[in-house]
C-alpha positions as a printed NumPy array, in Angstrom:
array([[ 20.292,  -1.891,  -1.378],
       [ 19.328,  -4.675,  -3.784],
       [ 17.374,  -7.326,  -1.857],
       [ 16.734,  -9.756,  -4.748],
       [ 19.225, -10.044,  -7.621],
       [ 18.497, -12.559, -10.391],
       [ 20.959, -13.069, -13.251],
       [ 20.348, -15.365, -16.226],
       [ 18.05 , -17.68 , -14.234],
       [ 17.249, -20.966, -15.968],
       [ 15.426, -24.089, -14.866],
       [ 14.32 , -27.325, -16.512],
       [ 11.888, -30.047, -15.493],
       [ 13.768, -32.855, -17.209],
       [ 15.497, -32.708, -20.592],
       [ 12.539, -31.621, -22.686],
       [ 10.797, -29.059, -20.482],
       [ 12.689, -25.781, -20.137],
       [ 10.654, -23.684, -17.686],
       [ 12.831, -20.56 , -17.397],
       [ 14.972, -19.011, -20.134],
       [ 17.586, -16.673, -18.665],
       [ 15.587, -14.317, -16.43 ],
       [ 17.364, -11.248, -15.062],
       [ 15.867,  -8.642, -12.713],
       [ 16.476,  -6.933,  -9.376],
       [ 14.199,  -5.883,  -6.51 ],
       [ 15.275,  -3.006,  -4.305],
       [ 14.973,  -2.556,  -0.551],
       [ 11.459,  -1.462,   0.464],
       [  9.991,  -2.042,  -3.006],
       [  6.697,  -3.774,  -3.767],
       [  7.453,  -5.806,  -6.886],
       [  4.788,  -7.609,  -8.901],
       [  5.633, -10.753, -10.853],
       [  2.799, -11.568, -13.238],
       [  2.275, -14.311, -15.761],
       [ -0.367, -16.67 , -17.181],
       [ -0.692, -20.191, -15.829],
       [  2.314, -22.249, -16.877],
       [  4.461, -19.197, -17.626],
       [  7.142, -19.943, -15.008],
       [  6.163, -17.485, -12.271],
       [  5.525, -20.162,  -9.626],
       [  8.789, -21.904, -10.552],
       [ 10.618, -18.596, -10.129],
       [  9.08 , -17.943,  -6.734],
       [  9.902, -21.469,  -5.531],
       [ 13.541, -20.912,  -6.513],
       [ 13.646, -17.521,  -4.77 ],
       [ 12.248, -18.996,  -1.552],
       [ 14.676, -21.929,  -1.574],
       [ 11.992, -24.575,  -2.145],
       [ 13.2  , -25.587,  -5.616],
       [ 16.854, -26.513,  -6.182],
       [ 18.927, -27.141,  -9.293],
       [ 18.555, -23.833, -11.144],
       [ 21.073, -22.297, -13.509],
       [ 22.296, -18.709, -13.321],
       [ 22.615, -16.754, -10.095],
       [ 20.066, -15.773,  -7.45 ],
       [ 21.068, -13.609,  -4.484],
       [ 18.945, -12.506,  -1.527],
       [ 20.424,  -9.769,   0.688],
       [ 23.653, -10.096,  -1.302],
       [ 24.066, -13.818,  -0.577],
       [ 23.834, -16.541,  -3.218],
       [ 20.929, -18.788,  -2.197],
       [ 22.79 , -21.834,  -3.536],
       [ 25.33 , -21.325,  -0.749],
       [ 22.838, -20.256,   1.937],
       [ 23.023, -22.366,   5.055],
       [ 21.402, -22.229,   8.467],
       [ 18.163, -20.841,   9.82 ],
       [ 19.451, -17.27 ,  10.123],
       [ 19.267, -16.67 ,   6.383],
       [ 15.706, -17.898,   5.882],
       [ 14.436, -16.29 ,   9.093],
       [ 14.541, -12.976,   7.234],
       [ 11.855, -14.249,   4.835],
       [  8.071, -14.581,   5.208],
       [  5.961, -16.517,   2.692],
       [  2.226, -16.541,   1.999],
       [  1.546, -19.586,  -0.165],
       [ -1.353, -19.675,  -2.639],
       [ -2.771, -22.73 ,  -0.858],
       [ -2.756, -22.376,   2.952],
       [ -0.296, -24.665,   4.721],
       [ -2.008, -24.859,   8.101],
       [ -2.759, -27.656,  10.551],
       [ -6.502, -28.241,  10.115],
       [ -7.047, -29.685,  13.6  ],
       [ -5.361, -26.762,  15.363],
       [ -6.82 , -23.308,  15.974],
       [ -5.487, -20.085,  14.454],
       [ -3.714, -19.245,  17.717],
       [ -2.153, -22.705,  18.049],
       [ -1.017, -22.7  ,  14.407],
       [  0.63 , -19.303,  14.761],
       [  2.265, -20.061,  18.095],
       [  3.708, -23.223,  16.575],
       [  5.122, -21.468,  13.5  ],
       [  6.381, -18.552,  15.628],
       [  8.385, -21.008,  17.758],
       [ 10.837, -21.49 ,  14.863],
       [ 12.03 , -17.876,  15.209],
       [ 13.968, -16.059,  17.94 ],
       [ 11.622, -14.693,  20.621],
       [ 12.779, -11.102,  20.078],
       [ 11.891, -11.353,  16.373],
       [  8.319, -12.621,  16.781],
       [  5.217, -10.481,  16.597],
       [  2.397, -10.845,  19.109],
       [ -0.05 , -13.416,  17.693],
       [ -3.139, -11.808,  19.258],
       [ -2.286,  -8.321,  17.973],
       [ -1.544,  -9.704,  14.515],
       [ -4.91 , -11.47 ,  14.263],
       [ -6.655,  -8.337,  15.509],
       [ -4.907,  -6.279,  12.808],
       [ -6.13 ,  -8.814,  10.247],
       [ -9.692,  -8.436,  11.627],
       [ -9.946, -12.123,  12.45 ],
       [-13.275, -13.085,  14.03 ],
       [-12.684, -13.481,  17.806],
       [-15.26 , -16.286,  18.08 ],
       [-13.064, -18.505,  15.898],
       [ -9.714, -17.902,  17.594],
       [ -9.739, -21.272,  19.357],
       [-11.797, -23.232,  16.857],
       [ -9.992, -25.622,  14.451],
       [ -8.88 , -24.321,  11.065],
       [-11.053, -26.995,   9.439],
       [-14.107, -24.927,  10.446],
       [-12.84 , -21.715,   8.808],
       [-13.969, -20.127,   5.54 ],
       [-11.421, -19.586,   2.768],
       [-11.15 , -15.907,   3.688],
       [-10.453, -16.733,   7.341],
       [ -7.776, -19.24 ,   6.345],
       [ -6.206, -16.572,   4.171],
       [ -6.034, -14.248,   7.167],
       [ -4.285, -16.913,   9.245],
       [ -1.879, -17.595,   6.375],
       [ -1.038, -13.902,   6.129],
       [ -0.484, -13.814,   9.893],
       [  1.854, -16.802,   9.518],
       [  3.87 , -14.896,   6.887],
       [  4.094, -11.809,   9.131],
       [  4.607, -13.428,  12.543],
       [  8.403, -13.52 ,  12.126],
       [  8.583,  -9.787,  11.26 ],
       [ 10.346, -10.583,   7.945],
       [ 12.556,  -8.222,   5.968],
       [ 11.427,  -9.864,   2.706],
       [  7.842, -10.972,   2.128],
       [  6.747, -13.316,  -0.674],
       [  3.003, -13.166,  -1.311],
       [  1.327, -15.603,  -3.712],
       [ -2.239, -14.486,  -4.573],
       [ -2.586, -12.524,  -1.297],
       [ -6.219, -11.419,  -1.78 ],
       [ -7.513, -14.787,  -3.031],
       [-10.693, -15.831,  -1.238],
       [-11.284, -12.398,   0.297],
       [-14.373, -10.232,  -0.102],
       [-13.83 ,  -6.605,  -1.3  ],
       [-13.417,  -5.217,   2.234],
       [-10.922,  -7.982,   3.06 ],
       [ -8.943,  -7.212,  -0.101],
       [ -8.781,  -3.524,   0.858],
       [ -7.582,  -4.519,   4.351],
       [ -4.814,  -6.727,   2.925],
       [ -3.66 ,  -3.982,   0.561],
       [ -3.48 ,  -1.591,   3.519],
       [ -1.446,  -4.103,   5.547],
       [  0.961,  -4.659,   2.635],
       [  1.435,  -0.884,   2.358],
       [  2.124,  -0.72 ,   6.106],
       [  4.776,  -3.403,   5.729],
       [  6.455,  -1.388,   2.986],
       [  6.458,   1.714,   5.204],
       [  8.328,  -0.355,   7.815],
       [ 10.984,  -1.063,   5.173],
       [  9.862,  -4.587,   4.236],
       [ 10.488,  -5.632,   0.639],
       [  7.462,  -7.356,  -0.932],
       [  7.449,  -9.749,  -3.898],
       [  3.896, -10.43 ,  -5.146],
       [  2.622, -12.96 ,  -7.65 ],
       [ -1.054, -12.426,  -8.445],
       [ -3.83 , -12.825, -11.004],
       [ -5.473,  -9.686,  -9.605],
       [ -4.516,  -6.748, -11.81 ],
       [ -6.198,  -4.278,  -9.441],
       [ -3.821,  -5.404,  -6.672],
       [ -0.825,  -5.13 ,  -8.999],
       [ -1.809,  -1.684, -10.247],
       [ -2.608,  -0.241,  -6.816],
       [  0.254,  -1.797,  -4.85 ],
       [  3.288,  -2.365,  -7.027],
       [  6.126,   0.08 ,  -7.611],
       [  7.141,  -2.039, -10.591],
       [  5.782,  -5.13 , -12.314],
       [  7.439,  -7.787, -14.445],
       [  5.537,  -9.819, -17.028],
       [  6.7  , -13.386, -17.678],
       [  5.491, -15.489, -20.617],
       [  6.703, -18.968, -21.616],
       [  9.655, -18.665, -19.248],
       [ 10.819, -15.32 , -20.671],
       [ 10.675, -11.856, -19.12 ],
       [  8.778,  -9.771, -21.684],
       [  8.297,  -6.452, -19.824],
       [  9.434,  -4.723, -16.634],
       [  8.461,  -1.196, -15.587],
       [  6.109,   0.777, -13.357],
       [  2.389,   0.138, -14.001],
       [  1.978,   3.798, -14.955],
       [  4.761,   3.793, -17.56 ],
       [  3.63 ,   0.462, -19.028],
       [  0.136,   1.889, -19.539],
       [  1.491,   5.13 , -20.996],
       [  3.791,   3.283, -23.434],
       [  0.874,   1.225, -24.734],
       [ -1.72 ,   3.986, -24.752],
       [ -3.434,   5.168, -27.926],
       [ -3.101,   8.749, -26.545],
       [ -6.707,   9.436, -27.377],
       [ -9.446,  11.034, -25.306],
       [-13.21 ,  10.647, -25.523],
       [-15.195,  13.844, -24.892],
       [-18.906,  13.959, -24.111],
       [-20.43 ,  17.422, -24.639],
       [-23.657,  19.309, -25.335],
       [-24.574,  21.133, -28.544],
       [-27.985,  22.858, -28.606],
       [-29.259,  20.467, -25.965],
       [-28.002,  17.338, -27.747],
       [-25.39 ,  15.048, -26.23 ],
       [-22.463,  14.409, -28.588],
       [-19.314,  12.286, -28.31 ],
       [-15.998,  12.902, -30.028],
       [-12.732,  10.924, -29.954],
       [ -9.581,  13.001, -30.396],
       [ -5.822,  12.748, -30.181],
       [ -4.618,  14.08 , -26.817],
       [ -2.183,  16.679, -28.319],
       [ -5.145,  18.387, -30.007],
       [ -6.327,  19.465, -26.546],
       [ -3.115,  21.198, -25.509],
       [ -4.503,  24.718, -25.977],
       [ -8.293,  24.444, -25.84 ],
       [-11.315,  22.418, -26.925],
       [-11.095,  22.795, -30.734],
       [-14.822,  22.738, -31.446],
       [-17.94 ,  24.628, -30.427],
       [-19.979,  23.29 , -27.541],
       [-22.41 ,  24.59 , -24.945],
       [-20.798,  22.641, -22.098],
       [-18.566,  19.693, -21.322],
       [-20.063,  16.612, -19.689],
       [-16.927,  14.481, -19.273],
       [-13.442,  13.807, -20.677],
       [-11.999,  10.273, -20.522],
       [ -8.533,   9.172, -21.55 ],
       [ -8.315,   5.961, -23.549],
       [ -5.431,   4.668, -21.415],
       [ -5.349,   0.862, -21.347],
       [ -5.728,  -1.065, -18.123],
       [ -2.75 ,  -2.993, -16.777],
       [ -4.528,  -6.176, -17.88 ],
       [ -4.84 ,  -4.804, -21.444],
       [ -1.086,  -4.15 , -21.452],
       [ -0.371,  -7.605, -20.025],
       [ -2.349,  -9.259, -22.84 ],
       [ -0.473,  -7.163, -25.424],
       [  2.871,  -8.436, -24.124],
       [  1.967, -12.061, -23.412],
       [ -0.811, -12.723, -25.904],
       [ -3.148, -14.118, -23.235],
       [ -4.855, -13.304, -19.97 ],
       [ -3.837, -14.393, -16.496],
       [ -6.317, -17.243, -16.167]])
């Protein structure tokens, strides 16, 4: 089942600022889909349209087979969870009070247990009833993720999900996102973190200047843009040597004399290298 279907999506901020130029892509049920672009490329505009925040687009956008331009009522948007880049939380309320408030907008049978959710997110128990204003950025990010998950959504939009987290927190969030996928949740991620995109995403799309410039699995994108070379470190009469070769030359055996191999490294580009090739600039 196609969960997100986008056909010829356009959007303008006034007459002279065309932000999106005919984007077309689809996201399938249970897929983790990465949507990556430099600042000002149109990725945030696209996500705001997909989540119903931004109106007035051209083209067609369907979620769960329904055109979002015609979507009415809470039932449609109750299938969606959103983690915003900047936490939208009530600073004077605690994590528990914030989540209970946001959960109240959803049917009781749909809600997840707030306490269990915060425990899963390894939220510090001492801060459960303290105001959000006293939290670190990483703690606020945990509450924001809990807010996105509290409604048990079928479609999850995550904007910079690991922002503000230390390495162990980032690993935890990636594990939780994988668990959501195993439940059948579809996940749409926008991120500057290429490690997240590479480790999590089934497919990624690159957007630049409002145009979709690439869409494929991270593995295939790296293979397509690889030099297909390998670097071999080896020993000859006690000396360490290094040789760069074309990968096909190694199909049968090492084609030179050596006393022992130390290491073999492919020269495959990183996902960030590929992104820069397609867009001409980094994500910052």
